[in-house]
C-alpha positions as CSV (number, residue, x, y, z in Angstrom):
1,X,-56.4,45.8,-36.3
2,X,-58.4,48.2,-38.6
3,X,-60.8,47.1,-41.3
4,X,-58.2,47.2,-44.1
5,X,-55.7,45.3,-42.1
6,X,-58.3,42.7,-41.3
7,X,-59.1,42.3,-45.0
8,X,-55.5,41.9,-45.8
9,X,-54.8,39.4,-43.1
10,X,-57.8,37.3,-44.3
11,X,-56.6,37.5,-47.9
12,X,-53.0,36.6,-47.1
13,X,-54.2,33.7,-44.9
14,X,-56.5,32.3,-47.5
15,X,-54.4,32.9,-50.6
16,X,-51.7,30.4,-51.7
17,X,-48.2,31.9,-51.7
18,X,-47.6,33.1,-55.2
19,X,-44.5,32.8,-57.3
20,X,-44.1,36.5,-57.1
21,X,-44.2,36.4,-53.3
22,X,-41.7,33.7,-53.3
23,X,-39.4,35.6,-55.6
24,X,-39.6,38.6,-53.4
25,X,-38.8,36.5,-50.3
26,X,-36.0,34.6,-52.0
27,X,-34.3,37.7,-53.5
28,X,-34.9,40.1,-50.7
29,X,-31.2,40.3,-49.8
30,X,-30.1,40.9,-53.4
31,X,-31.8,44.3,-53.9
32,X,-31.9,46.1,-50.6
33,X,-29.3,48.7,-51.6
34,X,-31.4,50.1,-54.5
35,X,-34.8,49.5,-52.9
36,X,-34.0,51.5,-49.9
37,X,-32.9,54.5,-52.0
38,X,-34.5,57.8,-51.0
39,X,-35.7,59.9,-53.9
40,X,-35.7,63.7,-53.7
41,X,-34.3,64.3,-50.2
42,X,-32.9,62.2,-47.3
43,X,-34.8,60.7,-44.4
44,X,-38.4,60.0,-43.8
45,X,-40.5,56.9,-43.2
46,X,-44.0,55.9,-44.3
47,X,-47.0,58.2,-43.6
48,X,-50.4,57.9,-42.1
49,X,-53.0,56.0,-44.1
50,X,-53.8,57.6,-47.4
51,X,-52.0,60.8,-46.8
52,X,-48.8,62.6,-47.7
53,X,-47.1,64.7,-45.1
54,X,-45.0,67.9,-45.2
55,X,-41.3,67.4,-44.5
56,X,-38.9,69.9,-42.9
57,X,-37.9,70.9,-46.4
58,X,-41.4,72.0,-47.2
59,X,-41.9,69.1,-49.7
60,X,-44.8,66.7,-49.4
61,X,-43.5,63.2,-48.4
62,X,-44.9,60.2,-50.1
63,X,-43.7,56.6,-50.3
64,X,-43.5,54.4,-53.5
65,X,-43.5,50.6,-53.0
66,X,-41.8,48.4,-55.5
67,X,-43.3,45.0,-56.3
68,X,-39.9,43.3,-56.2
69,X,-36.2,44.3,-56.2
70,X,-35.3,47.2,-58.5
71,X,-35.4,46.5,-62.2
72,X,-36.2,48.2,-65.5
73,X,-39.9,48.3,-64.8
74,X,-39.1,50.9,-62.2
75,X,-36.5,53.0,-64.0
76,X,-38.8,55.9,-64.7
77,X,-39.3,56.4,-60.9
78,X,-35.5,56.4,-60.3
79,X,-34.9,58.8,-63.2
80,X,-37.5,61.2,-61.9
81,X,-35.8,61.1,-58.5
82,X,-32.2,61.5,-59.9
83,X,-33.1,64.3,-62.2
84,X,-35.1,66.3,-59.6
85,X,-38.5,65.9,-61.2
86,X,-40.2,65.0,-57.9
87,X,-38.5,67.8,-56.0
88,X,-39.6,70.2,-58.8
89,X,-43.2,68.9,-58.2
90,X,-42.9,69.6,-54.5
91,X,-42.5,66.0,-53.5
92,X,-40.1,64.0,-51.4
93,X,-40.4,60.4,-52.6
94,X,-39.1,57.4,-50.6
95,X,-38.7,54.2,-52.7
96,X,-39.1,51.1,-50.5
97,X,-39.1,47.3,-50.9
98,X,-42.6,45.8,-50.5
99,X,-43.2,43.0,-48.0
100,X,-44.0,39.5,-49.0
101,X,-47.6,40.2,-49.6
102,X,-46.8,42.9,-52.1
103,X,-47.1,46.6,-52.7
104,X,-50.9,46.3,-52.8
105,X,-51.0,45.8,-49.0
106,X,-48.8,48.8,-48.3
107,X,-50.8,51.0,-50.6
108,X,-54.1,49.8,-49.2
109,X,-53.2,50.6,-45.6
110,X,-51.7,53.9,-46.6
111,X,-48.2,53.0,-45.4
112,X,-47.3,53.7,-49.0
113,X,-49.2,56.2,-51.2
114,X,-48.1,54.6,-54.5
115,X,-46.8,51.3,-55.7
116,X,-46.4,48.7,-58.4
117,X,-48.9,46.0,-59.1
118,X,-50.3,43.9,-61.9
119,X,-53.8,43.7,-63.3
120,X,-54.0,39.9,-62.8
121,X,-53.0,40.4,-59.2
122,X,-55.6,43.1,-58.7
123,X,-58.3,40.8,-60.1
124,X,-58.1,38.9,-56.8
125,X,-59.3,41.9,-54.7
126,X,-61.3,44.3,-56.8
127,X,-64.4,42.1,-57.0
128,X,-64.9,41.3,-53.3
129,X,-67.5,42.7,-51.0
130,X,-64.7,44.6,-49.3
131,X,-62.3,45.5,-52.2
132,X,-58.9,46.9,-51.3
133,X,-58.9,50.7,-51.5
134,X,-56.4,51.1,-54.4
135,X,-56.7,52.0,-58.0
136,X,-54.4,51.6,-61.0
137,X,-53.5,55.1,-62.2
138,X,-51.0,54.4,-65.0
139,X,-49.6,51.6,-67.2
140,X,-45.9,51.2,-66.8
141,X,-45.6,49.2,-70.0
142,X,-48.4,49.6,-72.6
143,X,-48.8,46.0,-73.6
144,X,-48.3,42.6,-72.0
145,X,-44.9,41.5,-73.0
146,X,-45.0,38.2,-71.0
147,X,-45.2,34.8,-72.5
148,X,-43.7,31.3,-72.4
149,X,-40.0,30.6,-73.1
150,X,-38.3,27.2,-73.7
151,X,-35.1,25.9,-75.1
152,X,-35.4,25.5,-78.9
153,X,-34.5,21.9,-78.8
154,X,-37.7,21.1,-76.8
155,X,-39.7,22.0,-79.9
156,X,-42.3,24.1,-78.0
157,X,-43.0,26.5,-80.9
158,X,-46.6,27.1,-79.9
159,X,-48.8,26.6,-76.9
160,X,-49.9,23.1,-77.9
161,X,-46.2,22.2,-77.9
162,X,-46.3,22.4,-74.1
163,X,-48.1,19.1,-74.0
164,X,-45.9,16.3,-72.5
165,X,-43.4,18.9,-71.3
166,X,-43.0,20.4,-67.9
167,X,-44.1,23.9,-67.0
168,X,-43.0,25.9,-63.9
169,X,-46.3,26.9,-62.4
170,X,-46.9,29.6,-59.8
171,X,-50.0,27.6,-58.7
172,X,-52.3,30.6,-59.3
173,X,-55.8,29.9,-60.8
174,X,-55.6,32.9,-63.2
175,X,-52.1,31.9,-64.4
176,X,-53.1,28.3,-65.1
177,X,-56.3,29.5,-66.7
178,X,-54.3,31.6,-69.2
179,X,-52.1,28.6,-70.0
180,X,-55.1,26.4,-70.5
181,X,-56.8,28.9,-72.8
182,X,-53.7,29.2,-74.9
183,X,-53.0,25.5,-75.2
184,X,-56.6,24.7,-76.1
185,X,-56.9,27.6,-78.6
186,X,-53.9,26.0,-80.3
187,X,-55.6,22.6,-80.5
188,X,-53.8,21.1,-77.5
189,X,-54.9,19.1,-74.5
190,X,-54.2,21.1,-71.3
191,X,-54.3,18.0,-69.1
192,X,-51.1,16.8,-70.8
193,X,-49.1,19.9,-69.7
194,X,-47.0,18.7,-66.8
195,X,-47.3,21.3,-64.0
196,X,-44.3,21.5,-61.8
197,X,-44.7,23.9,-58.8
198,X,-41.5,25.9,-59.0
199,X,-39.8,29.0,-57.6
200,X,-37.5,29.6,-60.6
201,X,-35.3,32.7,-59.9
202,X,-32.7,32.0,-62.6
203,X,-34.4,31.2,-65.9
204,X,-31.2,30.6,-67.8
205,X,-30.0,27.9,-65.4
206,X,-33.4,26.3,-65.0
207,X,-33.7,25.8,-68.8
208,X,-30.1,24.8,-69.3
209,X,-30.2,22.2,-66.6
210,X,-33.7,20.8,-67.6
211,X,-35.2,21.7,-64.2
212,X,-38.3,22.6,-66.3
213,X,-39.0,22.8,-70.0
214,X,-41.1,26.0,-70.1
215,X,-41.4,29.1,-67.9
216,X,-43.7,32.1,-67.9
217,X,-41.4,35.1,-68.2
218,X,-41.4,38.9,-68.7
219,X,-39.3,39.4,-71.8
220,X,-37.8,42.7,-70.8
221,X,-35.8,41.0,-68.0
222,X,-35.7,37.2,-68.3
223,X,-36.0,37.1,-72.0
224,X,-33.3,39.6,-72.5
225,X,-31.2,37.7,-70.0
226,X,-31.6,34.5,-72.0
227,X,-30.5,36.3,-75.1
228,X,-27.4,37.7,-73.4
229,X,-26.5,34.2,-72.2
230,X,-26.7,32.9,-75.8
231,X,-29.5,30.5,-75.1
232,X,-31.3,29.2,-78.2
233,X,-35.0,29.6,-77.3
234,X,-38.5,29.5,-78.5
235,X,-41.0,32.1,-77.2
236,X,-44.6,33.0,-77.7
237,X,-46.4,36.0,-76.1
238,X,-49.8,35.6,-74.6
239,X,-51.1,38.8,-76.2
240,X,-50.4,37.2,-79.6
241,X,-52.5,34.2,-78.8
242,X,-55.6,36.0,-77.5
243,X,-56.1,39.8,-77.4
244,X,-57.9,39.4,-74.0
245,X,-54.5,38.5,-72.6
246,X,-53.1,41.9,-73.5
247,X,-53.7,43.0,-70.0
248,X,-51.8,45.6,-68.1
249,X,-48.7,44.3,-66.3
250,X,-47.2,46.2,-64.5
251,X,-49.2,49.2,-63.4
252,X,-48.8,52.0,-60.9
253,X,-51.4,51.9,-58.1
254,X,-52.4,54.7,-55.7
255,X,-54.3,54.8,-52.4
256,X,-58.0,55.6,-53.0
257,X,-58.2,57.8,-49.9
258,X,-55.3,59.9,-51.2
259,X,-57.0,60.1,-54.7
260,X,-60.2,61.5,-53.1
261,X,-58.6,63.7,-50.4
262,X,-55.5,65.1,-52.2
263,X,-55.8,64.6,-56.0
264,X,-53.2,67.4,-56.5
265,X,-50.5,65.3,-54.9
266,X,-51.4,62.3,-57.0
267,X,-51.3,64.5,-60.1
268,X,-48.0,66.0,-59.1
269,X,-46.5,62.5,-58.6
270,X,-47.8,61.2,-61.9
271,X,-46.6,64.3,-63.8
272,X,-43.1,63.9,-62.5
273,X,-43.2,60.1,-63.0
274,X,-44.3,60.5,-66.6
275,X,-41.3,62.8,-67.2
276,X,-39.1,60.0,-65.8
277,X,-40.5,57.4,-68.1
278,X,-40.4,59.8,-71.1
279,X,-36.7,60.1,-70.5
280,X,-36.4,56.3,-70.4
281,X,-38.0,56.3,-73.9
282,X,-35.8,59.0,-75.3
283,X,-32.5,58.2,-73.5
284,X,-32.4,54.5,-72.5
285,X,-28.7,54.5,-71.8
286,X,-29.0,57.5,-69.5
287,X,-32.0,55.9,-67.8
288,X,-29.8,52.8,-67.3
289,X,-27.2,54.9,-65.6
290,X,-29.8,56.3,-63.1
291,X,-31.1,52.8,-62.2
292,X,-27.5,51.4,-61.8
293,X,-26.6,54.3,-59.6
294,X,-29.5,53.6,-57.3
295,X,-29.1,49.8,-57.5
296,X,-25.4,49.1,-58.2
297,X,-25.8,45.4,-57.4
298,X,-27.7,44.9,-60.7
299,X,-26.0,43.4,-63.9
300,X,-25.1,46.5,-66.0
301,X,-25.2,44.6,-69.3
302,X,-28.6,43.2,-68.5
303,X,-30.0,46.6,-67.4
304,X,-28.7,48.4,-70.5
305,X,-30.1,45.7,-72.9
306,X,-33.4,45.7,-71.0
307,X,-33.7,49.5,-71.2
308,X,-33.1,49.4,-75.0
309,X,-35.9,46.9,-75.4
310,X,-38.3,48.8,-73.1
311,X,-37.7,52.1,-74.8
312,X,-40.1,50.9,-77.5
313,X,-42.5,49.2,-75.1
314,X,-43.2,51.7,-72.3
315,X,-45.5,53.8,-74.5
316,X,-45.6,51.7,-77.6
317,X,-48.6,52.7,-79.7
318,X,-50.4,54.8,-77.1
319,X,-50.7,58.6,-77.5
320,X,-48.7,59.1,-74.3
321,X,-46.9,57.1,-71.6
322,X,-49.2,55.7,-68.9
323,X,-52.5,55.4,-70.8
324,X,-54.8,52.6,-69.8
325,X,-57.5,51.6,-72.3
326,X,-60.6,50.8,-70.2
327,X,-61.9,48.5,-72.9
328,X,-58.8,46.3,-72.6
329,X,-58.9,46.6,-68.8
330,X,-62.5,45.5,-68.7
331,X,-62.0,42.7,-71.3
332,X,-59.5,40.9,-69.2
333,X,-61.5,41.3,-66.0
334,X,-64.5,40.1,-67.9
335,X,-62.6,36.9,-68.9
336,X,-61.6,36.4,-65.3
337,X,-65.2,36.6,-64.1
338,X,-66.5,34.4,-66.9
339,X,-64.0,31.7,-66.0
340,X,-65.0,31.8,-62.3
341,X,-61.7,33.0,-61.0
342,X,-63.4,35.9,-59.3
343,X,-66.9,37.2,-58.8
344,X,-68.2,39.4,-61.7
345,X,-66.0,42.5,-61.9
346,X,-67.8,45.8,-62.6
347,X,-66.6,47.9,-65.6
348,X,-63.7,50.2,-64.6
349,X,-63.2,48.5,-61.2
350,X,-59.8,49.2,-59.7
351,X,-59.1,51.9,-62.4
352,X,-58.7,55.7,-62.3
353,X,-57.5,57.3,-65.5
354,X,-57.9,61.0,-64.6
355,X,-54.2,61.5,-63.8
356,X,-52.8,60.7,-67.3
357,X,-53.6,63.8,-69.3
């Protein structure tokens, strides 16, 4: 076992199983068709740590690890594959499903060169004595569109309204710290929020059947799904409660060894990926077609509605898709350190902005 594998093994052993991990495990069978899709050309497995490799076609082979089953967070990658942007950039890109401990592990060991992560997830490993060798290189969505959803009849119109109601917790310290900050900033008593450890995978059913009263969701998928189901809901976004919670979720991460040894490959991948996401912005219906072709098991109505929503969110008010504002990045990590959820995190830790130009 090498150094990186030892670090990962220790982290997985010491870290509570997260809701994201449980979702990945519970839904693994639902999205294998799309997640196993090969972008650019056929064939090829993962490569040696931190490196791409030339294929028989003369293209450089790299692997991109999803964080979960295929969804509209990933559409730009599928569009770039379907429209030949990776091939044009000299790349053969394999899109794979991440294991239970996430894309971060695959990218850190070099079994994938690129993947999807979240800034709050990265906070658990960028501040250690042996940080994982990965860096965020682009924001998939410019602002944090996650928040708390509940049925309207529950009366949870603001964070303080969560008091004396149940909340489906992932049992993650940062997650619960965000909830506590929002409730208390709204004048509420966090101790009165009834935490229910839960592995909710169907938010509509969970709310309709009163399994829980409130759930942390990502609006582009679960929120849109609730709308399509005709559910009457209340929702508040964390970024509207406190600007420090406008952190980056999700992001594209890259292997640090690849960044240092072969920045041209990283640049080529990011340029092609940016083209894919720019197409998602300008042509959401065509982007939905690309995702559904790669992952036909997905609900077409949900995919199309989600793409329409995200067309305005991928880039939002940034000058171009993928930009990461280091001040916002550092503000969230600063809050994480101040709350004691991780050791103090250095400015710019886990971030490399050179490939978005």
